[in-house]
C-alpha positions in Angstrom: -7.3 -7.0 -4.0 -8.1 -3.4 -4.8 -11.0 -1.8 -3.0 -12.1 1.8 -3.0 -13.6 3.0 0.3 -14.1 6.3 2.0 -12.3 6.3 5.4 -12.3 9.4 7.6 -8.8 10.9 7.2 -8.4 11.5 10.9 -9.2 7.9 11.7 -6.8 6.5 9.1 -4.0 8.8 10.4 -4.6 7.7 14.0 -4.5 4.0 13.0 -1.3 4.6 11.1 0.3 6.5 14.0 -0.8 4.0 16.7 0.2 1.0 14.7 3.5 2.6 13.7 2.7 1.5 10.1 4.9 2.9 7.3 2.0 3.0 4.9 -1.8 3.4 4.9 -2.1 -0.1 3.5 0.0 -1.6 6.3 -2.1 0.3 8.9 -5.3 -1.0 7.4 -4.0 -4.6 7.3 -2.9 -4.3 11.0 -6.2 -2.9 12.0 -8.2 -5.6 10.2 -6.0 -8.4 11.6 -6.4 -7.0 15.1 -10.2 -6.9 14.7 -10.3 -10.5 13.5 -8.1 -11.6 16.4 -10.3 -9.8 18.9 -13.5 -11.3 17.5 -12.1 -14.8 17.6 -11.0 -14.3 21.3 -14.4 -12.9 22.1 -16.1 -16.0 20.7 -13.9 -18.2 22.7 -14.6 -16.3 25.9 -18.3 -16.4 25.2 -18.2 -20.2 24.6 -16.7 -20.6 28.1 -14.1 -23.1 27.0 -16.5 -25.4 25.2 -14.6 -24.8 21.9 -11.3 -26.4 20.9 -9.0 -23.5 20.2 -5.7 -24.1 18.6 -3.2 -21.6 17.1 -0.8 -22.7 14.5 2.8 -22.3 15.4 3.3 -19.8 12.6 0.5 -17.6 13.9 2.0 -17.6 17.4 5.4 -16.6 16.0 3.8 -13.9 13.9 1.9 -12.4 16.8 5.0 -12.6 19.0 7.2 -10.9 16.4 4.6 -8.1 16.0 4.6 -7.4 19.7 8.4 -7.4 19.9 8.7 -5.0 17.0 6.2 -2.6 18.6 8.1 -2.7 21.9 11.5 -1.9 20.4 10.3 1.2 18.5 
């Protein structure tokens, strides 16, 4: 989906550098995915274990692969 937004240039550059993303789009997707993951984890922590939390095997592999790629570079 195309969306036009005004993002501070310095912030976008920092996200792209820290994420080691090749493109601005990739940097934004990584940042958004990370935000969603952190919010989900926060909700689980706040629930004190009263929620059933299950990751799909595909999501676990994707997260593991992302961490491994980041460690190799």
